[in-house]
C-alpha positions as a printed NumPy array, in Angstrom:
array([[-67.046, -11.508, -10.695],
       [-67.93 , -10.342,  -7.139],
       [-68.165,  -6.845,  -6.161],
       [-65.079,  -7.127,  -4.054],
       [-63.103,  -8.069,  -6.8  ],
       [-64.065,  -5.986,  -8.835],
       [-63.509,  -3.108,  -6.73 ],
       [-60.12 ,  -1.847,  -5.082],
       [-58.118,  -4.747,  -4.049],
       [-58.479,  -5.766,  -0.177],
       [-55.954,  -4.99 ,   2.436],
       [-54.796,  -8.617,   2.527],
       [-54.584,  -8.911,  -1.319],
       [-52.12 ,  -5.717,  -1.107],
       [-49.974,  -7.639,   1.926],
       [-50.036, -10.857,  -0.137],
       [-48.665,  -8.421,  -3.228],
       [-45.926,  -6.634,  -0.986],
       [-44.812, -10.092,   0.007],
       [-44.304, -11.399,  -3.041],
       [-42.631,  -8.239,  -4.414],
       [-40.054,  -8.785,  -1.382],
       [-39.65 , -12.57 ,  -1.975],
       [-38.905, -11.296,  -6.377],
       [-36.588,  -8.763,  -4.963],
       [-34.434, -11.084,  -3.082],
       [-34.265, -13.814,  -5.527],
       [-33.149, -11.733,  -8.442],
       [-29.203, -11.8  ,  -8.351],
       [-27.054,  -9.006,  -7.995],
       [-30.004,  -6.834,  -6.149],
       [-27.634,  -6.057,  -3.143],
       [-30.046,  -7.872,  -0.83 ],
       [-29.352, -10.932,   1.571],
       [-30.573, -13.924,  -0.301],
       [-33.115, -15.81 ,   1.574],
       [-31.708, -18.649,   3.678],
       [-28.309, -17.287,   3.746],
       [-25.883, -16.215,   6.743],
       [-25.677, -12.421,   6.953],
       [-22.59 , -10.594,   4.764],
       [-20.279,  -9.329,   6.92 ],
       [-18.144,  -6.652,   5.673],
       [-14.245,  -6.998,   5.912],
       [-12.275,  -5.297,   8.003],
       [-10.286,  -2.513,   6.368],
       [ -6.788,  -2.629,   5.602],
       [ -4.238,  -1.413,   8.17 ],
       [ -1.615,  -1.151,   6.266],
       [ -0.594,  -0.46 ,   2.578],
       [  1.863,  -2.046,   0.025],
       [  3.813,   1.044,   0.436],
       [  3.423,   1.453,   3.865],
       [  4.977,  -1.81 ,   4.626],
       [  7.917,  -1.493,   2.014],
       [  8.769,   1.865,   3.558],
       [  9.14 ,   0.329,   6.901],
       [ 11.042,  -3.241,   5.668],
       [ 13.598,  -1.075,   4.124],
       [ 14.232,   0.678,   7.008],
       [ 14.002,  -2.142,   9.749],
       [ 16.794,  -4.892,  10.309],
       [ 14.402,  -7.15 ,  11.483],
       [ 10.874,  -7.998,  10.829],
       [  9.326, -10.242,  13.15 ],
       [  5.552, -11.59 ,  13.827],
       [  4.953, -11.846,  17.655],
       [  2.475, -12.688,  19.989],
       [  2.531, -10.755,  23.24 ],
       [  2.619, -12.378,  26.676],
       [  2.503,  -9.294,  29.104],
       [  2.644,  -5.614,  29.266],
       [  3.668,  -2.877,  31.823],
       [  2.86 ,   0.804,  31.198],
       [  6.063,   3.217,  31.308],
       [  5.585,   6.442,  33.482],
       [  4.878,   9.217,  31.239],
       [  7.695,  11.112,  32.894],
       [ 10.218,   8.381,  31.511],
       [  8.89 ,   8.169,  28.015],
       [ 10.132,  11.341,  26.476],
       [  8.284,  11.843,  23.196],
       [  5.176,  10.662,  23.937],
       [  2.433,  11.688,  21.71 ],
       [ -0.642,  12.854,  23.502],
       [ -3.492,  10.672,  23.635],
       [ -1.179,   7.767,  23.728],
       [  0.331,   4.914,  26.116],
       [  4.005,   3.682,  25.938],
       [  3.957,   0.133,  27.064],
       [  6.797,  -2.538,  27.807],
       [  5.779,  -5.49 ,  26.162],
       [  6.963,  -9.208,  26.324],
       [  6.167, -11.352,  23.23 ],
       [  7.029, -15.064,  21.963],
       [  8.326, -15.099,  18.706],
       [  6.048, -16.647,  16.036],
       [  7.655, -16.075,  12.816],
       [ 10.967, -14.336,  11.444],
       [  9.899, -12.459,   8.664],
       [ 13.024, -10.875,   7.594],
       [ 16.68 , -10.55 ,   9.357],
       [ 19.264, -12.582,  11.003],
       [ 18.306, -15.852,  12.183],
       [ 19.107, -16.813,  16.272],
       [ 16.558, -14.134,  17.272],
       [ 15.185, -16.412,  20.825],
       [ 11.786, -16.642,  21.107],
       [ 11.273, -14.322,  24.349],
       [ 11.154, -10.84 ,  23.2  ],
       [ 11.069,  -7.417,  24.713],
       [ 10.513,  -3.73 ,  23.392],
       [  8.984,  -0.79 ,  23.694],
       [  6.088,   0.464,  21.695],
       [  3.624,   3.448,  21.414],
       [ -0.205,   2.407,  21.618],
       [ -3.489,   4.942,  21.455],
       [ -5.255,   5.176,  24.701],
       [ -9.134,   3.732,  24.453],
       [-12.032,   6.013,  24.873],
       [-11.828,   5.682,  28.683],
       [ -8.159,   7.141,  28.931],
       [ -6.536,   3.436,  29.449],
       [ -4.365,   1.459,  27.55 ],
       [ -5.729,  -1.489,  25.379],
       [ -5.015,  -4.897,  26.898],
       [ -2.025,  -6.731,  23.983],
       [ -2.353,  -9.976,  25.636],
       [ -2.531, -12.609,  23.316],
       [ -2.882, -10.659,  20.164],
       [ -0.151, -11.021,  17.611],
       [  1.51 ,  -8.352,  15.461],
       [  4.242,  -7.673,  12.956],
       [  7.145,  -5.628,  14.31 ],
       [  9.824,  -3.452,  12.292],
       [ 12.687,  -3.205,  14.628],
       [ 16.314,  -3.592,  14.916],
       [ 18.354,  -5.171,  17.537],
       [ 19.907,  -3.561,  20.57 ],
       [ 23.457,  -4.252,  20.659],
       [ 24.66 ,  -6.563,  23.248],
       [ 21.161,  -7.041,  24.76 ],
       [ 19.63 , -10.487,  22.971],
       [ 15.726, -10.725,  23.363],
       [ 15.619,  -6.847,  23.181],
       [ 14.61 ,  -5.449,  20.47 ],
       [ 14.042,  -1.381,  19.16 ],
       [ 11.183,   0.075,  16.944],
       [ 12.437,   2.115,  13.936],
       [  9.807,   3.868,  15.282],
       [  7.592,   4.297,  18.053],
       [  4.501,   2.969,  16.359],
       [  6.605,   0.384,  13.664],
       [  4.003,  -2.515,  14.336],
       [  1.209,  -3.638,  12.598],
       [ -1.578,  -5.717,  13.904],
       [ -1.276,  -9.494,  11.987],
       [ -4.3  , -10.207,  10.313],
       [ -4.12 , -13.441,   7.776],
       [ -4.214, -10.199,   5.205],
       [ -1.394,  -8.182,   6.694],
       [  1.203, -10.743,   7.565],
       [  0.456, -12.215,   3.852],
       [  1.107,  -8.126,   2.57 ],
       [  3.978,  -8.081,   5.104],
       [  5.369, -11.343,   3.214],
       [  5.037, -10.548,  -0.126],
       [  6.434,  -6.718,   0.108],
       [  9.529,  -8.557,   1.954],
       [ 10.176, -10.799,  -1.18 ],
       [  9.528,  -8.6  ,  -3.683],
       [ 12.111,  -6.376,  -2.154],
       [ 14.919,  -8.925,  -1.462],
       [ 14.155, -10.417,  -5.053],
       [ 17.393, -10.533,  -7.065],
       [ 15.526,  -8.671, -10.16 ],
       [ 14.289,  -5.746,  -7.411],
       [ 14.871,  -2.794,  -8.884],
       [ 17.289,  -0.078,  -7.15 ],
       [ 15.868,   3.287,  -5.267],
       [ 15.778,   5.898,  -7.858],
       [ 17.43 ,   9.394,  -7.414],
       [ 17.252,  12.281,  -9.568],
       [ 15.637,  12.687, -13.206],
       [ 19.262,  12.861, -14.752],
       [ 18.623,  13.478, -18.43 ],
       [ 15.139,  14.401, -20.661],
       [ 14.211,  14.23 , -24.111],
       [ 11.393,  14.048, -26.596],
       [ 11.113,  13.889, -30.511],
       [  8.65 ,  14.613, -32.281],
       [  7.769,  11.899, -35.389],
       [  6.711,  12.092, -38.677],
       [  2.823,  11.997, -38.796],
       [  1.389,  14.925, -36.644],
       [  0.524,  13.452, -32.602],
       [  3.485,  11.079, -33.047],
       [  6.475,  11.324, -30.708],
       [  8.396,   9.895, -27.941],
       [ 10.016,  10.536, -24.776],
       [ 13.06 ,   8.97 , -22.92 ],
       [ 13.548,  10.372, -19.161],
       [ 16.498,   8.92 , -17.479],
       [ 17.331,   8.578, -13.887],
       [ 20.518,   8.298, -11.83 ],
       [ 20.547,   5.531,  -9.294],
       [ 22.846,   4.807,  -6.049],
       [ 24.292,   1.667,  -7.317],
       [ 24.534,   3.036, -11.141],
       [ 22.155,   1.016, -12.95 ],
       [ 20.052,   2.268, -15.351],
       [ 16.46 ,   3.427, -15.349],
       [ 14.135,   4.764, -17.833],
       [ 10.704,   5.575, -18.487],
       [  9.657,   6.238, -22.217],
       [  6.155,   7.402, -23.438],
       [  5.085,   6.536, -27.256],
       [  2.464,   8.665, -28.815],
       [  0.724,   7.627, -31.979],
       [ -2.093,   9.462, -33.667],
       [ -5.454,   8.145, -32.616],
       [ -4.112,   6.391, -29.68 ],
       [ -3.679,   7.085, -26.511],
       [ -0.03 ,   7.417, -24.956],
       [  1.908,   4.29 , -24.165],
       [  4.569,   4.334, -21.397],
       [  6.757,   1.594, -19.945],
       [  9.991,   1.432, -18.027],
       [ 13.206,  -0.257, -18.453],
       [ 15.692,  -1.462, -15.406],
       [ 18.054,  -2.281, -18.104],
       [ 20.595,  -0.218, -20.832],
       [ 17.976,  -1.204, -23.091],
       [ 15.838,   1.484, -24.09 ],
       [ 12.857,  -0.857, -24.94 ],
       [ 10.154,   0.752, -26.742],
       [  8.108,  -2.518, -26.016],
       [  8.349,  -1.655, -22.082],
       [  5.256,  -1.678, -19.744],
       [  4.326,  -0.149, -16.755],
       [  4.715,  -2.09 , -13.734],
       [  2.014,  -3.759, -11.949],
       [  0.083,  -2.056,  -8.954],
       [  1.805,  -2.831,  -5.457],
       [  5.135,  -4.38 ,  -6.673],
       [  8.741,  -3.2  ,  -5.948],
       [  8.739,  -1.43 ,  -9.492],
       [  5.397,   0.417,  -8.677],
       [  6.509,   1.522,  -5.532],
       [ 10.245,   2.666,  -6.866],
       [  8.173,   4.768,  -9.169],
       [  4.925,   6.093,  -7.507],
       [  6.095,   6.83 ,  -4.059],
       [  9.315,   8.767,  -5.479],
       [  9.027,  10.207,  -8.632],
       [  9.107,  13.874,  -8.569],
       [  6.384,  16.154,  -9.302],
       [  7.802,  17.792, -11.776],
       [ 11.009,  17.518, -14.508],
       [ 13.595,  19.594, -12.937],
       [ 14.452,  22.014, -15.503],
       [ 18.015,  21.183, -15.75 ],
       [ 17.341,  17.555, -16.827],
       [ 15.898,  18.564, -20.585],
       [ 18.458,  18.068, -23.038],
       [ 16.512,  20.463, -25.395],
       [ 15.724,  24.18 , -25.395],
       [ 13.139,  23.783, -28.114],
       [ 10.01 ,  24.718, -25.956],
       [  7.651,  22.305, -27.354],
       [  9.692,  19.542, -26.724],
       [ 10.243,  20.764, -23.247],
       [  6.114,  20.973, -23.363],
       [  5.819,  17.386, -25.037],
       [  8.053,  16.011, -22.294],
       [  5.853,  17.63 , -19.351],
       [  2.891,  16.1  , -20.646],
       [  3.814,  12.629, -20.972],
       [  5.394,  12.75 , -17.738],
       [  2.078,  13.416, -16.4  ],
       [  0.598,  10.347, -17.872],
       [  2.997,   8.455, -16.1  ],
       [  2.084,  10.002, -12.618],
       [ -1.409,   9.728, -13.248],
       [ -1.315,   5.895, -14.859],
       [  1.028,   4.765, -11.871],
       [ -1.889,   6.073,  -9.111],
       [ -1.158,   7.717,  -5.825],
       [  1.238,   5.822,  -3.56 ],
       [ -1.555,   5.324,  -0.702],
       [ -0.266,   5.484,   2.999],
       [ -2.503,   3.898,   5.856],
       [ -0.373,   4.516,   8.372],
       [  0.072,   8.068,   9.936]])
């Protein structure tokens, strides 16, 4: 062994060690670094709308249509009542790409007004050749004209947002789609024979009279289990709805924060406390009604 080998490592050897460690870090799966020779990872763009956003728009609109903007003109501020600060109102000419929901025979060429945020330089964006999903109503006796249900009831059409728009429309239009919920009509909670055992039932009013009920089952040593029934049968085997479905939307976005006092069928304080706790289990497991639009 030479004196150089027995002493402190040379700067060249340190550089080689550092290079080897760097290569090892790239080669380890899951390390979170880009692999050698692979293209850079590009983060997907953030979603522009949620299921709840598009469900609310879909239910309010007569027409949902995919368009491509052809031309635009700025409406003078004095002719744009209600225009929010930092926005411009545009008169837009567009070409129909696909009718997603609503009446047929819409026509290929469309015109509509929309409010858009100004750019950092204070000018409106150029929307030519950009695609949007519009949520609108027809204008009586004006073929080819649409009125957006809100000044900003349009969504930039990406593959993700277009697919979500179609999924929401299909979910709400399905024959088995649940009805909008009304008030909580009746609530009762019954304790079982064993300590920690109980069953809570909540019944809802609906516009069409269709029965809707929620059931929460507690068993000793187990987490609470709950489900929803959209029929007259109160089924203990019912399960919670999957996220981003019409059933989930009806519950997550429209359940009241608390059970109204008038809905309780029992005066027993223990039963009411148990029902209130079970109701919060339902709300927590449903999760928030996420809205990404203003």
